[in-house]
C-alpha positions in Angstrom: 107.2 50.9 118.4 111.0 52.0 117.7 110.1 52.0 114.3 106.8 54.3 114.7 109.3 56.4 116.4 111.9 56.8 114.3 109.1 57.6 111.2 107.7 60.0 113.1 110.7 61.8 114.1 111.9 61.7 110.4 108.5 63.1 108.9 108.5 66.0 111.8 112.3 66.8 110.6 111.0 67.0 106.9 108.1 68.9 108.2 110.2 71.5 109.6 112.6 71.8 106.4 109.6 72.4 104.6 108.4 75.1 106.4 111.8 76.8 106.8 112.1 76.7 102.9 108.3 78.1 102.6 109.5 80.8 104.9 112.3 81.8 103.2 110.5 81.7 99.6 107.7 83.9 101.3 110.0 86.3 103.0 112.0 86.7 99.6 108.9 87.2 97.6 106.6 89.5 99.9 109.7 91.2 101.5 109.1 90.3 105.1 110.5 92.8 107.9 113.6 91.8 108.9 113.1 91.7 112.7 109.5 91.1 114.5 109.2 94.4 115.8 109.5 96.2 112.4 106.9 98.4 111.6 104.0 97.0 109.2 105.0 99.9 106.6 107.8 97.6 105.9 105.6 95.2 104.2 104.3 98.0 101.9 105.7 99.8 98.3 108.8 98.3 97.2 110.9 101.8 97.7 111.2 100.2 101.4 110.2 100.5 104.6 111.2 104.5 105.5 108.0 106.1 106.0 107.1 108.8 108.3 105.8 105.9 110.6 109.3 104.1 110.6 111.9 104.4 113.2 114.5 107.2 112.9 117.6 104.5 112.1 114.9 102.6 109.2 116.8 101.5 106.1 115.7 100.7 102.6 116.0 97.0 101.3 119.4 96.7 99.5 117.7 95.4 96.1 115.9 98.7 96.0 119.2 101.2 96.6 120.0 103.2 94.0 121.9 106.8 92.9 119.6 109.6 92.0 120.0 110.3 88.3 122.1 113.6 87.7 120.5 116.3 85.2 121.8 115.9 82.0 121.6 119.3 81.0 120.5 118.4 77.4 117.4 120.3 77.4 118.6 123.5 79.1 117.6 126.5 77.6 118.7 130.1 78.7 116.1 131.9 80.9 118.1 135.1 82.0 120.5 137.4 79.6 123.3 136.3 82.1 122.6 132.6 81.9 125.8 130.8 80.8 126.0 129.0 77.6 124.0 125.6 77.8 125.3 122.3 76.3 123.3 123.1 73.2 124.9 126.2 73.0 128.2 125.0 73.3 127.5 122.5 70.6 126.4 125.0 68.0 129.3 127.4 69.0 131.5 124.1 68.0 130.0 123.5 64.9 130.0 127.4 64.0 134.2 126.9 64.8 135.1 124.1 63.0 133.3 125.5 59.8 134.8 128.9 59.9 137.8 129.4 57.8 140.8 128.6 58.3 139.5 126.0 61.0 137.5 124.0 58.5 140.6 122.8 56.5 141.7 120.9 59.4 138.9 120.9 62.6 140.9 118.3 64.2 143.9 120.5 64.8 141.4 123.1 66.4 141.7 123.6 70.3 139.3 125.4 72.4 140.5 126.9 75.2 137.9 129.2 76.4 134.2 129.7 75.5 132.0 131.9 77.5 129.0 134.1 77.0 129.4 137.5 75.4 127.4 139.0 77.8 124.9 141.6 76.5 125.6 145.6 77.0 125.0 146.8 80.6 122.0 149.0 80.1 120.3 146.2 78.2 120.6 144.0 81.3 119.1 146.4 83.5 116.3 147.3 81.2 115.2 143.5 80.9 112.3 142.1 83.0 111.3 138.6 83.0 108.1 138.1 81.0 108.3 141.9 79.7 111.1 141.2 77.5 112.7 138.7 75.1 116.1 137.5 75.7 118.9 139.7 74.0 120.4 137.6 71.0 122.7 135.1 72.4 126.5 135.1 71.5 129.7 134.1 72.6 133.3 134.5 72.6 136.0 132.1 71.6 139.7 131.7 72.5 141.1 129.0 70.4 144.7 127.7 69.0 144.8 126.6 65.4 148.2 125.4 63.8 150.5 127.3 66.4 148.4 130.5 66.4 146.0 131.6 68.9 142.7 133.5 68.0 139.8 135.2 69.8 136.4 135.2 67.9 132.8 136.7 68.1 130.1 134.0 67.9 126.5 135.0 66.9 124.7 131.7 68.1 121.6 133.0 66.6 122.7 134.1 62.9 125.3 131.9 63.0 128.0 134.0 62.2 131.9 134.3 63.3 133.9 137.5 63.4 137.6 137.7 64.7 138.5 139.9 67.5 141.9 141.5 68.5 144.5 138.8 69.8 146.3 140.2 73.0 149.7 141.3 72.2 151.8 138.9 74.6 150.8 135.7 76.1 149.1 132.6 75.6 145.5 131.4 76.5 144.4 129.4 79.6 145.7 125.7 79.9 142.6 123.2 78.9 141.8 120.5 81.0 143.1 117.9 78.3 146.3 119.9 77.7 147.0 119.6 81.4 146.1 115.9 81.8 148.7 115.2 78.5 151.6 117.5 79.6 151.5 115.2 82.8 152.2 112.4 80.5 154.7 114.0 78.2 158.3 113.8 80.0 157.7 110.0 80.1 157.8 109.7 76.2 161.6 111.1 76.5 164.3 108.5 77.0 166.7 110.7 78.7 163.7 111.7 81.2 163.3 108.0 82.1 167.1 107.4 82.5 167.2 110.3 84.9 164.3 108.7 87.1 166.2 105.7 87.2 169.2 107.3 88.5 167.3 108.9 91.1 167.0 105.2 92.4 162.9 105.9 91.7 160.5 103.7 89.8 158.6 104.9 86.8 155.4 103.7 88.1 155.9 105.9 91.0 156.5 109.2 89.6 154.0 111.7 88.8 154.6 115.0 87.0 152.7 118.3 87.1 152.8 121.1 84.6 153.9 124.5 86.2 153.8 127.5 84.4 156.4 129.6 83.5 155.8 133.3 84.0 157.5 135.6 81.7 161.4 136.5 81.7 161.8 137.7 78.3 162.0 136.6 74.9 165.3 134.6 75.1 163.6 132.1 77.1 161.1 130.9 74.9 162.4 131.7 71.2 158.6 132.2 70.6 157.5 128.7 71.6 155.1 127.9 73.8 156.3 126.1 76.7 156.0 125.0 80.5 158.2 123.4 83.0 157.2 120.2 84.5 158.7 119.0 88.0 158.4 115.4 89.4 157.3 113.5 92.4 157.4 110.2 94.0 154.2 108.6 94.8 155.5 105.3 96.4 153.8 105.0 100.0 151.4 108.0 99.9 148.7 109.6 97.9 150.4 112.9 99.3 152.5 112.9 96.5 153.4 116.8 96.7 155.4 116.1 100.4 157.8 113.6 98.2 159.4 116.1 95.3 162.2 114.9 93.3 164.3 117.8 93.9 166.3 120.0 91.2 164.8 117.8 88.2 162.7 120.4 86.0 161.8 119.5 82.5 161.1 122.1 80.0 158.4 120.8 77.7 156.8 122.4 74.3 153.1 122.7 74.8 152.3 122.4 71.3 154.3 119.2 70.2 154.5 117.6 73.5 158.3 117.3 73.1 160.6 117.7 76.0 163.1 120.7 75.1 165.6 120.6 77.9 166.4 118.4 81.4 167.9 119.9 84.3 168.9 118.2 87.2 170.3 119.9 90.2 169.5 117.3 93.4 171.1 114.4 92.6 172.5 114.6 96.3 168.9 115.6 97.5 167.1 112.5 98.9 163.3 112.2 98.5 161.7 112.9 102.0 160.0 109.6 103.5 156.3 109.0 103.0 155.9 108.2 106.6 152.9 110.2 108.1 152.3 112.5 105.0 149.1 110.6 104.1 146.2 112.9 104.5 143.4 110.3 103.9 141.3 109.5 106.8 141.2 105.5 106.3 145.2 105.7 106.1 145.7 107.5 109.4 143.2 105.4 111.7 144.7 102.5 113.6 143.3 99.2 113.6 140.9 100.0 116.4 139.5 103.2 114.5 141.4 105.7 116.4 143.4 108.3 114.6 147.1 107.6 115.1 148.1 111.2 115.4 145.9 111.9 118.3 143.6 114.2 116.6 140.0 114.4 118.3 137.1 113.2 116.3 134.1 114.6 116.4 130.7 114.1 114.7 129.6 117.2 112.9 126.3 118.7 114.2 123.1 118.0 112.5 122.1 120.4 110.1 118.3 119.2 109.1 116.2 121.8 107.5 113.4 123.0 108.9 110.1 121.2 108.5 109.0 123.5 105.6 112.3 123.0 103.7 115.0 125.7 103.1 114.4 129.3 103.4 115.7 130.2 99.7 114.7 129.5 96.2 116.7 129.0 93.2 114.3 129.7 90.0 115.1 129.3 86.6 118.5 127.5 87.4 120.4 130.2 88.5 118.4 133.4 90.1 118.6 132.9 94.0 116.3 134.4 96.3 116.5 134.6 100.2 115.5 137.3 103.0 114.7 139.9 100.4 117.9 139.1 98.1 117.4 138.5 95.3 120.6 137.8 92.3 122.0 135.7 89.6 124.6 132.9 90.1 126.3 130.9 88.0 129.5 128.8 87.4 132.1 130.1 85.3 135.5 128.6 83.8 138.0 131.3 85.0 136.4 133.1 87.8 134.9 130.1 89.3 131.3 131.8 90.3 129.9 134.8 89.3 127.3 137.0 91.3 125.2 139.4 89.2 122.3 141.5 89.5 122.1 141.5 93.2 119.2 143.4 94.6 117.7 143.5 98.0 114.3 144.4 99.1 113.4 147.8 100.9 111.6 146.5 103.9 109.5 149.9 104.0 108.6 150.2 100.4 108.8 146.6 99.2 110.7 148.0 96.3 114.0 146.0 94.8 117.2 148.2 95.3 120.2 147.4 93.3 123.5 146.7 94.9 126.3 145.0 92.6 125.7 144.3 89.0 128.5 141.8 89.0 131.0 140.5 91.3 133.9 137.7 90.8 137.4 137.0 92.0 139.3 137.7 88.7 143.0 136.6 89.5 144.9 134.9 92.2 148.5 135.4 91.9 151.0 133.3 94.0 154.8 134.2 93.8 157.2 131.8 95.2 160.2 133.5 97.1 162.7 131.4 95.9 165.4 132.9 93.3 166.9 129.5 92.6 167.0 127.6 89.1 164.1 124.9 90.2 161.9 127.8 91.9 162.4 131.2 90.3 159.6 130.8 87.8 156.8 129.5 90.2 154.7 132.7 90.2 151.3 131.5 89.4 148.4 133.0 88.1 145.8 130.4 89.4 142.5 131.7 87.5 144.1 133.2 84.3 146.8 129.9 83.7 145.0 127.1 85.1 141.3 128.3 85.0 139.8 128.7 88.7 136.6 127.4 87.7 137.9 124.4 85.6 139.9 123.2 88.8 137.0 123.4 90.9 135.7 120.0 92.2 132.4 118.7 92.9 131.4 119.5 96.2 130.9 116.6 98.9 127.4 116.5 100.4 127.5 116.6 104.0 131.1 117.5 104.4 131.9 120.4 102.0 128.2 121.6 102.3 125.6 121.0 105.0 122.6 118.6 104.7 120.0 121.3 103.2 122.0 122.8 100.7 121.4 122.9 97.0 123.9 122.6 94.4 124.5 124.0 90.6 126.4 122.5 88.0 128.9 124.1 85.5 129.1 123.5 81.8 132.3 124.0 80.4 134.0 123.2 77.1 136.5 120.4 76.3 139.6 121.0 74.0 137.9 119.7 71.0 134.8 121.8 71.8 132.5 119.4 73.2 130.6 120.6 76.3 130.8 118.7 79.7 129.3 119.3 83.1 130.9 119.7 86.3 128.6 118.2 88.8 127.6 120.0 92.0 130.2 122.7 91.3 128.3 125.4 93.6 126.5 124.7 96.6 123.8 127.3 98.2 122.7 127.2 101.8 121.7 128.8 104.8 124.2 129.0 107.8 123.2 129.1 111.4 126.3 128.7 113.7 124.7 129.8 116.7 126.2 133.5 116.3 124.1 136.7 117.0 123.0 139.1 114.8 122.2 141.9 116.9 121.3 142.3 120.4 121.3 144.5 123.5 120.7 144.2 127.3 120.0 147.0 129.6 121.8 147.0 132.6 119.9 146.6 136.3 120.6 150.1 137.2 118.0 151.5 134.9 115.5 149.6 136.1 114.3 148.3 132.7 114.3 144.3 132.1 115.6 144.4 128.2 117.4 141.4 126.5 116.7 141.9 122.8 118.7 139.4 120.7 118.5 138.2 117.2 120.1 135.0 115.5 122.4 135.5 112.9 121.3 133.8 109.7 123.0 134.2 106.3 123.0 132.3 102.6 126.0 131.2 101.2 127.1 130.7 97.8 130.1 128.4 98.0 132.9 126.7 95.7 136.0 125.0 96.3 138.9 124.7 93.7 141.7 122.5 93.9 144.7 124.2 91.9 147.2 121.3 92.2 148.4 121.2 95.7 145.8 124.3 97.2 142.2 123.8 97.8 140.6 127.4 97.8 137.3 127.6 99.4 135.0 130.8 98.4 132.1 132.1 100.0 129.8 134.7 99.1 127.7 135.5 102.0 124.6 137.5 102.2 122.9 139.0 105.4 119.6 139.9 106.5 121.1 143.4 107.3 122.3 144.2 103.5 125.7 143.1 104.2 127.9 140.9 101.8 131.1 139.2 102.6 133.5 137.6 100.4 135.5 135.0 101.8 138.5 133.1 100.2 140.3 130.6 102.4 141.0 127.2 103.2 140.1 125.2 106.5 142.9 124.6 109.3 145.0 121.6 108.9 143.6 121.1 105.2 145.3 121.6 102.0 148.5 120.7 101.0 151.9 122.8 101.1 154.3 123.1 98.0 157.6 122.0 99.7 161.2 121.8 98.4 163.3 118.8 99.1 166.7 119.7 101.3 169.5 117.2 102.4 168.7 118.7 105.8 167.1 116.6 108.8 167.6 118.9 111.3 168.3 122.4 112.1 171.9 121.7 113.6 173.1 120.8 110.2 172.1 124.2 108.5 175.0 126.3 107.9 175.3 129.9 109.7 173.5 132.4 108.0 172.5 130.2 105.1 169.4 131.3 103.3 166.9 128.4 103.2 164.3 130.7 101.4 161.7 128.6 103.9 161.5 126.7 107.2 162.6 123.2 108.0 159.3 121.6 108.3 160.0 117.8 108.5 162.9 115.8 107.6 164.3 117.1 104.5 161.6 119.2 103.6 161.5 123.0 103.5 158.3 124.9 103.3 159.2 127.8 101.0 158.0 131.3 101.6 155.2 132.5 99.5 152.3 134.7 99.0 148.6 134.5 97.6 146.8 137.8 96.4 143.3 137.2 95.5 141.8 140.0 93.5 137.8 140.7 93.2 136.3 142.6 90.7 133.2 144.6 92.2 131.0 146.3 89.5 129.0 148.2 92.1 125.6 149.5 90.9 124.2 151.2 94.5 120.5 152.4 93.6 121.5 152.6 90.0 124.7 153.0 87.7 125.6 156.5 88.5 127.8 155.9 91.6 130.8 157.6 92.7 134.3 156.3 94.7 134.9 158.2 98.1 138.0 158.1 100.3 137.2 159.0 104.0 140.4 160.0 105.6 141.2 159.5 109.4 143.5 161.7 110.8 144.3 163.2 114.0 143.2 166.9 114.7 144.6 169.1 117.4 142.4 171.5 119.5 143.0 174.9 120.0 144.4 176.2 123.0 141.6 176.5 125.5 139.2 174.8 123.2 138.6 172.0 125.4 140.1 169.6 128.1 141.1 167.1 125.0 144.0 167.7 123.1 143.0 166.0 119.9 140.4 164.2 118.4 139.6 161.9 115.4 138.6 164.0 112.1 137.1 162.2 108.9 137.5 164.2 105.5 135.8 162.7 102.5 137.6 163.0 98.9 135.5 162.1 96.1 137.4 160.6 92.9 137.7 162.8 90.1 140.4 160.6 88.1 141.7 157.0 88.3 144.8 158.0 89.7 142.5 159.4 92.7 141.0 156.3 93.1 143.9 154.3 93.6 144.4 153.0 97.3 147.3 151.8 98.7 146.5 150.9 102.7 148.8 152.3 105.4 148.1 151.2 108.9 148.6 154.6 110.4 147.4 156.6 107.7 143.6 154.8 108.0 140.6 155.6 105.5 137.1 154.3 104.6 136.4 153.3 101.1 132.7 154.1 100.1 130.8 153.7 96.6 128.1 156.0 96.7 125.0 157.2 94.8 125.2 161.0 94.9 121.9 161.3 93.2 120.0 159.2 96.0 119.8 160.6 99.7 118.8 159.0 102.9 116.3 160.6 105.3 118.7 162.9 106.8 120.4 163.7 103.4 123.6 161.6 103.1 124.5 159.7 99.9 123.1 156.0 99.8 126.2 153.9 99.5 128.3 150.7 100.6 131.4 150.3 102.4 134.0 148.3 100.6 135.9 146.8 103.2 139.4 144.8 102.3 140.6 142.9 105.4 143.5 140.7 105.8 145.0 142.8 102.8 148.6 142.5 101.4 151.2 144.8 99.8 153.7 143.4 97.6 157.3 143.7 98.4 158.6 142.6 95.3 160.8 145.0 93.0 158.3 146.8 90.8 160.5 145.9 87.7 160.7 142.3 88.9 159.0 140.5 85.8 156.4 138.6 88.3 155.7 141.8 89.8 155.4 143.4 86.2 152.9 140.7 85.5 150.9 141.3 88.9 151.3 145.0 88.9 147.5 144.8 89.9 148.8 144.3 93.5 150.5 147.5 93.8 147.2 148.9 95.3 144.9 147.4 97.4 141.9 148.9 95.8 141.4 150.2 92.3 138.3 152.3 90.5 138.4 151.9 86.7 136.0 152.7 83.9 133.7 150.0 82.8 134.9 148.5 79.6 134.2 145.7 77.3 137.0 143.7 78.9 135.6 140.4 80.2 138.6 138.8 81.6 140.5 139.6 84.4 143.4 142.1 85.2 145.8 140.1 82.8 143.6 139.6 80.5 142.4 136.5 78.5 145.9 135.5 77.5 147.7 135.4 81.0 149.9 132.4 80.7 153.3 133.7 80.1 152.1 137.2 79.4 154.4 140.2 80.0 152.2 142.1 82.0 152.6 146.2 82.3 154.6 148.0 85.1 151.7 150.4 85.6 147.9 150.0 85.6 147.1 153.7 85.5 148.7 156.5 84.0 146.9 159.2 85.8 144.2 159.3 83.2 141.6 162.5 83.6 138.3 162.2 83.7 135.5 161.6 85.8 135.2 158.1 87.3 131.6 158.4 88.5 129.3 156.8 85.9 129.6 153.3 84.6 132.5 152.6 87.0 133.8 149.3 88.4 135.9 148.4 91.6 139.2 145.9 91.5 139.6 145.0 95.1 143.3 144.0 94.5 145.7 142.5 97.3 143.6 140.9 99.7 145.4 137.6 101.2 144.4 134.4 100.8 142.4 133.3 103.9 140.7 136.7 104.3 137.3 138.2 104.1 136.2 141.5 101.8 133.2 142.8 102.9 130.1 145.3 101.6 129.0 147.2 104.3 125.6 148.9 103.5 125.3 152.1 104.7 121.9 153.7 105.5 118.9 153.9 103.0 116.2 156.7 102.5 113.3 154.5 103.4 115.2 152.6 106.4 115.8 155.4 108.9 119.3 155.1 110.8 117.0 155.0 114.4 114.2 152.7 113.1 113.0 150.8 116.4 113.1 147.2 116.2 109.6 145.1 116.0 108.2 143.6 119.1 106.8 140.7 116.7 108.6 137.5 115.8 111.5 139.2 114.0 113.0 139.6 117.2 113.6 137.1 119.8 113.4 138.4 123.5 114.5 136.6 126.6 110.9 136.6 127.8 109.9 134.6 124.4 109.0 131.3 124.8 108.8 130.0 121.0 106.6 127.0 120.1 108.2 123.8 119.3 106.5 123.4 116.0 107.6 127.0 115.0 110.9 125.3 113.7 114.7 126.6 114.3 115.6 130.0 115.4 116.3 131.3 111.6 112.9 130.0 110.5 111.2 132.5 113.2 113.2 135.4 111.8 111.4 137.5 109.2 113.2 138.5 106.4 112.0 142.1 106.9 114.3 142.5 109.7 115.2 146.6 109.7 118.6 147.5 108.0 120.4 148.5 111.2 123.7 149.8 111.7 126.1 147.2 112.9 129.7 147.1 114.4 131.8 144.3 113.1 135.5 143.4 114.6 138.3 143.3 111.9 136.8 143.6 108.6 133.9 145.8 109.3 132.9 148.7 111.4 130.2 151.3 111.8 127.7 151.4 108.6 127.1 155.2 109.2 129.0 158.4 109.4 126.8 159.6 112.5 128.7 159.1 115.7 125.3 159.0 117.7 124.5 155.8 115.7 125.3 153.5 118.5 123.2 155.2 121.2 120.3 155.8 118.4 120.0 151.9 117.9 120.5 150.9 121.6 117.7 153.4 122.4 115.4 152.1 119.7 
């Protein structure tokens, strides 16, 4: 009996083990659910159990996890006259350049610094209609360096022809990304530099050097050579090496040969700031329990799930964006970052498309530091012209840089050897609804009327972010349903990195009285140097056509005559239509306020006013530098906040296509005579970083000022109870919301000149 019992137990054990083995094999082969209560859908298709019947937090099997393939862009073809060069076209341009004499003799010595579409003439683009006209011939403009010389060339990609263009009298082209990378390593090839680093007590493996543009301070500084300066930092203990400058060490490098020309070390007595508490990465600042060691609140971002029917905008042919009556062309650009072109809006009454902007972009970013000492005086950057605003644009991070329902655009750029490469997720487009109010009015109970009208503010945003060394610029083009456009250049609070200066001081009690520090002591051995950012926009306005005029509306106090009124004064608006370029230069003054309108004098509103937009620079700044100071000569476009210039064939920014080490010019406009009415463009200059420039729509002929609001679903009344199936508030807002006058704070004000506009809207 004992033997039988033991045999039975052994058999039972083997049976159990066999059943377990069969279960494991079956589970692997048939993908059984991970838990008993997993839905039956988990047994189905190999894509996993995430179906519409599955729980919200379902997960796909690990074996099926894969990253979606990015488009290669190899098969892209242009579909619009303003579409950027495709991968195929860039390769075609490279072949033409390398076969063109004198480059054909040594094609490997050819460096391509810029290659972009040579846009067709404006009239041809305005006439073009999809399906009705063929695309104009595709042409490109290239800026190259060959054996120490700069060349600008026009390329006919269809006919295969190359023709030289005039080369700028001064300056050098934008640095390529390959060149910037090579210049970071250039100092380490010099034994004297390596010995200097060792004397500072820093390991070479912990040193990072960055190329810093020189500006222009006379021919005696360069001797005809293409030079740049390099400054270095310690990376030991932190990713934020900008906070650990090796102060006073400046290396002069020949950009063409990569050789060190001169080393200046004036900071041997200045310690390198400590690495503690400088790392900006989230993981580096978390304690063992996952909390932030600096005590910052950790808040989960609110859900930005798209509506059931998907985003309310469309991107057609890769670059044409349509939303709520708006239609515009959007593309990436190596210098400007992103360019908005051919922006039109649909008239809600007639359905006709009405022109607003032919082309808009950030044209230059001037960043002068206010420290005249040897290691700092030359830091007067032109971030777009010298480094390439678009070249420095990094891929946007889904869910953090852009909301969940955003769509992305890639940029196709050219490497130094002429080959194309793709910058993924460079631009995102999304609808923004942040709980703001677009328009509202409630009646006081004293009227006996129970009226509470409110409409949610929903906008469309096109965004890019450029990381130019330590600074991150975020550029938003924001379109509103009332016809207003905002252009924002900013950085989020507590994000981004300062360019700092090392100092021997660790406390203010060590600073001598009246000593000029050129900044503020931020931490031990760290000074934040005073500096400014001037962001310049080019806005080529086509308000209801190309025949536009620039109008300045001056506001001034008008005194009343004795006995005329109990009032002693009032505000009077006087309009001046610019007849020359000099008339269109604007220098803002706090106690001499003015508005700036771009109007079409040939088109009138219902009550006879010219149709137009108001340009509203916000957070503006004026340069305090001496006009003869070399940096200010280069940045002379900041002498005025707004300019109006005739449209020319110039496709680059205000400093030209050879911005690096360009001399600049003291005066931009020399009082030329002649009308600035036809074919004009606006340069909005002197806008501070972190500000907003707005284009405010005035009234239109078919959109009366006092047009009453509809009682349909386009308005949200306090008594309305939306259906749960109708989607979020912005999906219930009709694209044909009337274009009503609007009052905004700080950066915009009333659209229409009529002082009764507000009462008329409220009454409607």
